[in-house]
FITORKE-166846 format. One record per residue: residue in three letters; x, y, z of N, C-alpha, C in turn. Coordinates in steps of 0.05 Angstrom, whole numbers, padded with zeros to 5 digits, always signed. Layout:
REM FITORKE-166846
ALAXYZXYZXYZ/...
This chain:
REM FITORKE-166846
MET-02142+00768-00639-02138+00782-00615-02132+00812-00620/MET-02116+00817-00640-02109+00845-00647-02134+00860-00655/ARG-02152+00846-00671-02177+00859-00680-02194+00866-00656/LEU-02195+00848-00636-02211+00853-00612-02200+00877-00597/ARG-02174+00878-00595-02162+00901-00581-02168+00927-00594/ARG-02168+00927-00621-02174+00951-00636-02203+00959-00631/LEU-02221+00939-00631-02250+00945-00626-02254+00957-00598/VAL-02241+00944-00578-02243+00954-00551-02232+00982-00548/SER-02209+00986-00561-02196+01013-00560-02213+01034-00573/ARG-02226+01026-00596-02243+01045-00610-02268+01052-00593/ALA-02279+01032-00580-02302+01037-00563-02295+01055-00540/PHE-02271+01050-00529-02261+01066-00507-02257+01095-00515/ASN-02246+01099-00539-02240+01126-00548-02265+01141-00557/ASN-02287+01127-00563-02311+01141-00573-02330+01149-00550/ARG-02323+01145-00526-02339+01153-00503-02321+01163-00481/SER-02334+01176-00462-02318+01186-00439-02311+01162-00420/PRO-02286+01159-00413-02279+01137-00395-02293+01140-00368/THR-02299+01117-00356-02310+01117-00329-02289+01126-00309/LEU-02297+01131-00285-02278+01138-00264-02258+01115-00259/ALA-02268+01091-00258-02250+01068-00254-02230+01065-00277/GLU-02240+01069-00301-02222+01067-00325-02201+01088-00324/ARG-02208+01112-00316-02188+01134-00313-02168+01127-00292/PHE-02177+01115-00270-02159+01108-00248-02139+01087-00256/TYR-02148+01066-00270-02131+01043-00276-02116+01046-00302/LYS-02123+01066-00319-02110+01070-00344-02081+01079-00341/HIS-02077+01095-00320-02050+01105-00315-02040+01096-00287/SER-02015+01092-00285-02004+01086-00259-02006+01111-00241/ARG-02019+01108-00218-02024+01131-00201-02012+01127-00173/PRO-01986+01129-00170-01973+01126-00144-01979+01149-00125/ASP-01992+01170-00136-01998+01194-00120-02025+01192-00107/ILE-02040+01170-00109-02066+01166-00097-02063+01143-00077/ASP-02074+01147-00053-02074+01126-00033-02103+01122-00024/LYS-02118+01103-00038-02145+01098-00031-02150+01067-00034/TRP-02169+01057-00018-02176+01029-00020-02191+01024-00046/GLU-02188+01001-00057-02199+00995-00083-02230+00999-00084/HIS-02244+00990-00063-02273+00993-00064-02283+01022-00063/TYR-02265+01040-00055-02272+01069-00055-02278+01077-00084/ILE-02260+01069-00103-02264+01077-00131-02290+01066-00142/THR-02296+01041-00134-02321+01029-00143-02345+01045-00132/LYS-02343+01053-00107-02365+01068-00095-02368+01096-00107/TYR-02345+01109-00111-02346+01136-00123-02357+01135-00152/SER-02351+01113-00166-02362+01110-00193-02393+01110-00192/GLU-02404+01097-00173-02433+01096-00169-02444+01123-00159/LEU-02430+01135-00140-02439+01160-00128-02439+01183-00148/PHE-02419+01183-00166-02417+01205-00185-02435+01202-00209/LEU-02445+01178-00213-02460+01172-00238-02483+01190-00243/GLY-02498+01197-00222-02522+01213-00226-02517+01243-00224/LEU-02492+01251-00222-02486+01280-00219-02482+01293-00246/PRO-02487+01319-00247-02481+01333-00272-02451+01335-00277/PRO-02442+01340-00301-02413+01341-00307-02399+01364-00292/LYS-02414+01385-00287-02402+01408-00273-02409+01407-00244/VAL-02389+01405-00227-02393+01404-00198-02373+01421-00184/ALA-02379+01426-00158-02360+01438-00140-02353+01416-00119/LEU-02328+01408-00118-02320+01385-00101-02298+01395-00082/LEU-02300+01387-00057-02280+01393-00037-02269+01367-00026/GLU-02242+01364-00027-02230+01341-00014-02211+01351+00008/ILE-02216+01341+00032-02198+01347+00055-02176+01327+00055/GLY-02151+01335+00054-02128+01317+00052-02119+01315+00023/VAL-02097+01328+00017-02087+01330-00011-02067+01308-00017/TYR-02050+01301+00002-02029+01281-00002-02011+01291-00024/ARG-02010+01277-00047-01993+01286-00070-02010+01297-00093/GLY-02035+01303-00087-02052+01316-00108-02064+01297-00128/GLY-02059+01271-00125-02069+01252-00146-02099+01250-00148/SER-02113+01249-00125-02142+01246-00127-02155+01272-00137/LEU-02143+01295-00130-02154+01320-00141-02152+01320-00171/ARG-02130+01310-00182-02127+01308-00211-02147+01288-00223/LEU-02152+01266-00209-02171+01246-00218-02199+01258-00220/TRP-02208+01273-00199-02234+01285-00200-02235+01306-00222/SER-02214+01321-00226-02213+01341-00246-02215+01329-00274/GLU-02203+01306-00278-02205+01293-00304-02233+01281-00309/TYR-02245+01272-00288-02272+01259-00291-02294+01280-00296/PHE-02294+01301-00281-02315+01321-00284-02307+01341-00305/SER-02325+01358-00314-02320+01377-00336-02299+01397-00327/SER-02287+01410-00347-02265+01428-00342-02274+01454-00328/ASP-02300+01459-00328-02310+01483-00313-02319+01476-00285/SER-02314+01452-00276-02319+01445-00249-02299+01458-00231/VAL-02305+01459-00205-02287+01471-00185-02278+01448-00167/ILE-02252+01442-00166-02241+01422-00149-02223+01435-00129/VAL-02230+01432-00103-02215+01446-00082-02204+01425-00063/GLY-02179+01428-00056-02166+01412-00036-02159+01428-00011/VAL-02159+01415+00012-02152+01427+00037-02130+01411+00050/ASP-02108+01424+00059-02087+01409+00072-02071+01429+00090/LYS-02059+01418+00111-02043+01435+00129-02015+01439+00118/ASN-02007+01423+00099-01979+01424+00088-01978+01446+00066/PRO-01963+01467+00070-01961+01489+00050-01951+01479+00023/HIS-01936+01457+00022-01925+01447-00003-01948+01439-00022/CYS-01971+01432-00011-01994+01423-00027-02004+01444-00046/LYS-01996+01469-00041-02004+01491-00059-01992+01487-00087/THR-01971+01472-00089-01958+01467-00115-01974+01449-00133/TYR-01995+01437-00122-02012+01419-00138-02035+01434-00152/GLU-02036+01460-00148-02057+01475-00162-02052+01476-00192/LYS-02073+01473-00207-02071+01475-00236-02099+01477-00248/ALA-02102+01491-00269-02127+01494-00283-02150+01498-00263/ASN-02168+01479-00261-02191+01483-00243-02187+01471-00215/ILE-02162+01465-00208-02156+01454-00182-02145+01477-00164/LYS-02158+01481-00141-02149+01500-00122-02142+01486-00096/VAL-02122+01496-00081-02114+01484-00056-02114+01506-00035/ALA-02128+01501-00013-02128+01520+00010-02113+01507+00033/ILE-02095+01523+00045-02079+01513+00067-02092+01520+00093/GLY-02098+01500+00109-02111+01504+00135-02116+01478+00149/ASP-02127+01481+00173-02132+01458+00191-02161+01451+00189/GLN-02166+01425+00183-02194+01416+00180-02209+01417+00206/GLY-02196+01419+00229-02209+01423+00254-02218+01451+00260/ASP-02209+01470+00243-02216+01498+00246-02243+01503+00231/GLN-02264+01503+00245-02291+01505+00233-02295+01532+00219/ARG-02284+01554+00230-02287+01580+00217-02273+01580+00190/PHE-02249+01568+00189-02234+01566+00164-02251+01551+00143/LEU-02262+01528+00150-02278+01513+00131-02304+01527+00123/SER-02317+01539+00142-02342+01554+00135-02336+01577+00116/ASP-02314+01591+00121-02307+01613+00103-02300+01603+00075/LEU-02286+01580+00075-02278+01568+00049-02303+01560+00033/SER-02322+01548+00047-02346+01540+00033-02362+01564+00022/ALA-02363+01585+00038-02377+01609+00029-02362+01621+00005/GLN-02336+01620+00005-02321+01631-00017-02328+01618-00044/PHE-02333+01591-00043-02340+01577-00067-02369+01571-00071/GLY-02386+01584-00055-02415+01580-00058-02425+01553-00049/GLY-02411+01540-00030-02418+01513-00022-02407+01492-00041/PHE-02410+01467-00033-02399+01445-00050-02421+01424-00055/ASP-02419+01412-00079-02437+01390-00085-02428+01365-00070/ILE-02402+01361-00069-02390+01337-00057-02368+01345-00038/VAL-02367+01333-00015-02345+01337+00004-02334+01309+00010/ILE-02308+01306+00009-02294+01281+00015-02274+01287+00037/ASP-02277+01274+00060-02259+01278+00082-02239+01255+00082/ASP-02215+01260+00072-02192+01241+00073-02169+01255+00086/GLY-02175+01269+00108-02155+01286+00121-02139+01272+00143/SER-02141+01283+00167-02125+01272+00189-02134+01245+00199/HIS-02159+01238+00194-02172+01213+00203-02176+01213+00233/LEU-02171+01235+00246-02178+01238+00274-02209+01242+00276/VAL-02222+01227+00294-02251+01229+00296-02259+01258+00303/SER-02244+01270+00321-02251+01298+00329-02250+01316+00305/ASP-02231+01313+00287-02229+01329+00263-02252+01322+00243/GLN-02258+01297+00241-02280+01288+00223-02306+01300+00231/ILE-02311+01300+00257-02336+01312+00268-02337+01342+00264/ALA-02314+01355+00270-02313+01384+00267-02318+01393+00238/SER-02305+01379+00219-02308+01385+00191-02337+01381+00182/PHE-02349+01359+00190-02376+01353+00183-02395+01375+00193/GLN-02392+01383+00218-02409+01404+00229-02405+01431+00214/ALA-02381+01436+00205-02376+01462+00191-02386+01462+00163/LEU-02387+01439+00150-02393+01438+00121-02419+01426+00113/ILE-02432+01410+00130-02455+01395+00121-02478+01413+00112/ARG-02481+01436+00124-02504+01454+00117-02501+01466+00089/SER-02476+01467+00080-02472+01479+00053-02464+01458+00032/THR-02468+01432+00039-02463+01411+00020-02489+01402+00007/ARG-02489+01400-00019-02514+01396-00034-02521+01367-00041/CYS-02501+01351-00047-02507+01324-00057-02496+01301-00040/ALA-02471+01302-00032-02460+01279-00017-02437+01288+00000/TYR-02436+01277+00025-02414+01282+00043-02402+01255+00050/VAL-02376+01251+00045-02364+01225+00049-02341+01227+00069/ILE-02341+01210+00089-02319+01207+00108-02304+01181+00102/GLU-02279+01184+00094-02263+01160+00088-02248+01150+00112/ASP-02239+01125+00110-02220+01113+00129-02230+01114+00158/THR-02256+01108+00162-02267+01108+00189-02254+01086+00206/HIS-02241+01067+00193-02228+01046+00209-02205+01057+00226/ALA-02196+01081+00219-02174+01093+00235-02181+01098+00264/ALA-02208+01100+00269-02217+01104+00296-02208+01081+00315/TYR-02205+01057+00303-02197+01034+00319-02167+01034+00326/TRP-02152+01050+00312-02123+01051+00315-02114+01073+00333/GLN-02131+01092+00339-02123+01115+00354-02121+01108+00383/ALA-02103+01122+00398-02099+01117+00426-02106+01142+00442/PRO-02127+01141+00459-02144+01117+00462-02163+01114+00438/PRO-02173+01089+00434-02191+01085+00411-02214+01104+00411/SER-02221+01114+00387-02242+01135+00385-02267+01123+00372/LYS-02269+01097+00372-02293+01085+00358-02319+01093+00373/ALA-02317+01097+00399-02341+01105+00414-02350+01132+00405/ASP-02331+01151+00402-02338+01178+00392-02350+01177+00364/LEU-02339+01160+00347-02349+01157+00320-02377+01145+00321/SER-02381+01125+00338-02407+01112+00340-02428+01132+00350/ASN-02421+01148+00370-02440+01168+00381-02447+01189+00359/PHE-02427+01196+00344-02432+01215+00322-02452+01203+00302/LEU-02448+01178+00295-02466+01164+00276-02494+01162+00288/ILE-02497+01156+00313-02523+01155+00326-02537+01182+00324/GLN-02523+01203+00328-02535+01230+00326-02546+01235+00299/GLN-02532+01226+00278-02542+01230+00251-02565+01211+00245/PHE-02564+01188+00257-02587+01169+00254-02612+01181+00267/ASP-02608+01194+00290-02631+01208+00303-02642+01230+00285/THR-02624+01244+00272-02632+01265+00254-02651+01255+00232/LEU-02645+01231+00221-02663+01219+00201-02691+01214+00212/HIS-02693+01210+00238-02718+01202+00251-02731+01225+00267/GLU-02724+01250+00262-02734+01272+00278-02764+01273+00279/TRP-02777+01269+00257-02807+01271+00256-02819+01251+00276/PHE-02808+01227+00277-02820+01207+00294-02814+01212+00324/VAL-02790+01222+00329-02782+01229+00356-02800+01251+00367/ALA-02804+01271+00350-02821+01294+00359-02850+01286+00363/ALA-02860+01268+00346-02888+01260+00348-02893+01244+00374/GLY-02875+01227+00381-02878+01212+00406-02896+01187+00402/THR-02917+01189+00387-02935+01166+00383-02943+01164+00354/SER-02951+01141+00345-02960+01137+00318-02985+01153+00312/GLU-03003+01155+00331-03028+01170+00327-03023+01199+00322/SER-03004+01211+00337-02998+01239+00334-02986+01244+00306/PHE-02968+01226+00297-02955+01231+00272-02974+01229+00249/ASP-02995+01213+00251-03015+01209+00230-03032+01234+00226/ASP-03031+01253+00245-03048+01276+00243-03034+01298+00227/ALA-03045+01304+00203-03032+01323+00185-03031+01351+00198/LYS-03050+01357+00215-03050+01383+00228-03027+01384+00247/TRP-03021+01362+00261-02998+01362+00280-02972+01366+00264/ILE-02970+01353+00241-02945+01356+00225-02941+01385+00217/ASN-02962+01398+00208-02960+01426+00200-02952+01444+00224/GLN-02963+01438+00247-02957+01455+00270-02929+01452+00280/HIS-02916+01429+00274-02890+01423+00285-02867+01425+00264/GLN-02873+01438+00242-02853+01441+00221-02828+01454+00231/THR-02831+01474+00249-02808+01489+00258-02789+01473+00276/GLU-02799+01451+00287-02783+01434+00305-02763+01417+00290/ILE-02767+01414+00264-02750+01396+00248-02726+01412+00237/SER-02703+01401+00240-02678+01415+00232-02676+01416+00202/ASP-02660+01436+00193-02654+01438+00164-02640+01413+00154/LEU-02622+01402+00170-02608+01378+00161-02628+01355+00156/ARG-02647+01351+00174-02667+01330+00169-02683+01334+00143/ARG-02687+01359+00136-02702+01364+00111-02685+01358+00086/ARG-02658+01356+00090-02641+01351+00067-02626+01324+00068/LEU-02625+01311+00092-02611+01286+00094-02628+01263+00084/VAL-02621+01252+00061-02637+01232+00048-02630+01204+00059/SER-02604+01198+00063-02596+01172+00072-02568+01173+00084/ILE-02562+01152+00100-02536+01148+00111-02527+01120+00102/GLU-02505+01118+00089-02496+01092+00079-02469+01085+00092/LEU-02467+01061+00103-02443+01052+00116-02430+01030+00099/LEU-02404+01033+00094-02389+01013+00080-02364+01008+00097/ASP-02349+00988+00089-02323+00984+00101-02306+01010+00099/SER-02302+01022+00121-02284+01046+00123-02296+01072+00111/MET-02322+01072+00105-02334+01096+00093-02361+01101+00105/MET-02367+01127+00109-02394+01137+00115-02402+01156+00092/ILE-02425+01152+00081-02435+01169+00059-02462+01180+00067/PHE-02463+01207+00068-02488+01221+00074-02498+01233+00048/ARG-02521+01223+00039-02533+01233+00014-02552+01255+00021/LEU-02551+01277+00006-02567+01301+00012-02584+01309-00012/GLY-02606+01321-00006-02625+01329-00027-02649+01342-00014/THR-02673+01333-00023-02698+01343-00011-02711+01320+00003/ASN-02717+01323+00028-02729+01301+00044-02753+01311+00059/PRO-02777+01309+00046-02801+01319+00059-02810+01301+00082/PRO-02830+01309+00098-02840+01291+00119-02849+01264+00108/PRO-02843+01242+00122-02852+01216+00112-02882+01215+00111/LYS-02892+01202+00090-02921+01200+00086-02930+01171+00090/ARG-02948+01167+00108-02958+01140+00114-02981+01132+00095/LEU-02979+01110+00083-03000+01100+00065-03014+01076+00078/ARG-03041+01077+00079-03056+01055+00090-03077+01047+00070/THR-03080+01021+00067-03100+01011+00048-03123+01000+00064/LYS-03147+01003+00053-03171+00992+00065-03175+00964+00056/ILE-03182+00947+00075-03188+00919+00068-03218+00917+00062/VAL-03224+00910+00037-03253+00908+00029-03259+00880+00020/GLY-03284+00873+00022-03293+00847+00012-03284+00824+00029/VAL-03280+00828+00055-03272+00807+00072-03296+00788+00077/ALA-03293+00763+00072-03315+00744+00076-03321+00740+00105/LYS-03347+00739+00111-03355+00734+00139-03351+00705+00146/THR-03344+00700+00171-03340+00673+00180-03361+00665+00200/
């Protein structure tokens, strides 16, 4: 058993720990996240470069900012946003904290411009649907890889319940994914390459960058990148036997 432990320890020390390993290696009472979030972030971060610019709305005790800082390279930029001025004390090395209201779109837009946009945005702030929507609208255009809204279950606890507002917001983003088809109106129109070229200006910038929307228990994940017009492939049926 001791030999096995030494082998496992040696293997662990000879490579960079995964996000989950970093999370569970130390006791982290300063992080408040559901277990499956760590699993999902492990997957989400896997394809990213070591150097990123990450914004997390909601600092709490600074634990998750430190976790992101440990996982990504030391020249990454980790930024937290919180209304509580005490959160400024959690700044260190490549961790910066901005004090402000996530519902203030001008504040968030200016912050994003200050850091040249963000690769990842995580909203773990007030959990108010109105704030989640305001932050999304302010930051999505300058987010390059992924935008995550945590704790969407909180909409069911708010008085009055805000799940309808959250659902309407999600439907709007779902419509964004389908802008080409909505604009075309018919299948025949969309198949016309000339029509597609003529209507390029009708398609929003977000549709050109929104690759997918993923729903999990208490999470919404918007993946961003390059999303060209969908291309329809049709095969010809040849050699059909006469009857």
